[in-house]
N, C-alpha and C positions, 0 to 999 in steps of 0.2 A: 492658822486651826488646821488647811491642808496637808500642811508637811507635817504638823504633829500627826495627825490622823492619819497619813503613808508611814510614819514612825511607827506608832501603836501596833499597825498593821504587820509592816517588818518584822518588828519582835514577836511577835503570837508567830508569824509564818515561821519565823527560824528557830523556834522553840516546839512548835509542832513536826515541824520537818525537820528537827535537828537533834534532835535526842537521840542517841543512839541508843540502840540495845545490842551490848557486846553478843549477843546468840546472832544479830542480823550481819554481822559483820565480816569477812572470811578470814579466816585463819595464818592467811601465808606471808610471808615477810612483805611489808613497804616501806618504801625509802622515795627521798626526793632527792632531786639537783634543780637545788636553787640561789637565787644571791641573798649572802644574810648583809643586813644595814654597812656593813663598813667595808662592803665591796665586795668580799672573798667569794666566790663559788663553794658553794657546798653542795656536798656527796653525803647525804645523811648515813649510809652504809662504811663510807672512810669514816666523818668526822665524831662521828657515836658510834662507832664500833665495840661491841661489845659490853657495853651500856645502855638501860633501862631512858626513857627519856619521855617528857610530854608534851604534845602538840596539840595545840590550838590554833583556830584560823578563825578572820575578822578581818575587818581593815581598819585605817586612822580617822575617816570622818565616821563611824558608825556612831552614833546618836545614845545609846544607850547598854546593849548586852557588851559589846568591846571593852570597854571601860568597865563595867561591872566584872564580867570575866578576867581581865587581867589585874583589876585590882585583890580578887580573891585568891586567883592564879599566885600573886606577889606573898599573898596571908600563906599559904598552902606551902607553898620555898619555905621560908622562914620555917614555920612548924614543923615542915619535915627537916629542915639542917639542925632543930633544937632539938629532936626529937632522938636524933640517926646520928648525928655527929657528920655529916655527912651532906653535898649538896648532888639535886638532882638537876638538869641540862633539862632546859622547859624552851619551847622556839611557838612564835607567835608566826603563822603566815596569812599574811596581807592576800585577800581575792581582789585588790582591787590597784590593777598594775595601771591604770592610767592615771591614778593620785598618788599613790604610795610611793615615792619615791625611796633608793636605799636609804639615803639621809634624812627625811621625814620620817618613814619608819624607824630609826633609832634615836631618833630624838623620843617618842613617841613610846617604845615601850621602855625606853630607860624612867621615864616616868615611873612607873612601876617597879621595874625592879630592874638594875644593870646587866644582871645574869642572863634576861630573857633574849634569845638570841630573835632577831626580828631579820624574816626574809621574806622575798617577793620572787618573781620570774614572769616570765612572759606568759603574754595568755594561755598559748599553747603549754608551756610548764603547769601553768596554773591546772588548764585540763586533765593530765595525769594526774597531778597530786587529786584533783577530784576525783578520780576514778577508782587512782591507788588506793585512798583510805575512806573509799565511800560516804563523800561528804557533800552535800547538797550550797549550792551558790549558785545566785542569779541577779544580774543587774535589773531594779527599778529603774525605768526613766522617769525623773520630776519635769518640772515644764521649759526649762531650758537641756541642752547637753552636758554643761558640769554640775549641773542640780540633779544627783539622780541620791537612791539610797541600794545598796544590795543585803538580798535577801540571805542569812546561812546559817549554816549550823551552827551551834550551839555545846559545848561542853569542851572538856580538854580530855583528850584520849592519851592513857596510859600504855608507852609499849614499852615491849618485854628489852632486854640485850640481844636478843636476837633481829627486833624489827617487828613483831608478832603484836597484835593488840590482846594486851594485858587484863585491860579495865575502861571504866570509864569514870569519872569526875564529873558532877553535877553543880551547876551552882545549888547550894538547899541543903550541900553535902555537909556532916560538921568536918571541922578539924583532923580529927580523929578517924571521920570513915575516910577521909581522901590518903592519909597517910597509911590507913589499913590496903588501899587500892593499890598505893603506889609497892608498898611491901611485899603486895604477889607479884609485883614484877619482877623482883630480886632472881 
């Protein structure tokens, strides 16, 4: 019961703290250097050069927000490809480097959509991502060291081809709204 209460509290905190408003984020270019689930070191400025992309944050042990977001993201990706006839790259950044190995992360994102890049990094790298993308995440310790949750920002950032924030897709947005938000990044 206590774990359920902590999990529910984590969801509320993630939604309250994590719903970005595009007018609250800096407009300068953002990028990351992290490890993709296949082991490749990714510099987003090189790997995503000249193309818009979607980015969201979470972790594989997340009990509710992350699987819901990734299922919604998979639907958005499918709808966008059907509507536009092209794909857009999406990135899921794990904010739990202690438990989310590249292999585990790859299996997790593959379950939702094989085109989603699962990436992670060191605590220092993730701290830089936290600052760069103006997101929130914080470990919430449970009863033992291996039993913890991570409160984190929720939503999907839409980045334009110059790596600037173009918009935010929130769960609850219709697929048409999500596609329009992505189209504005073109």
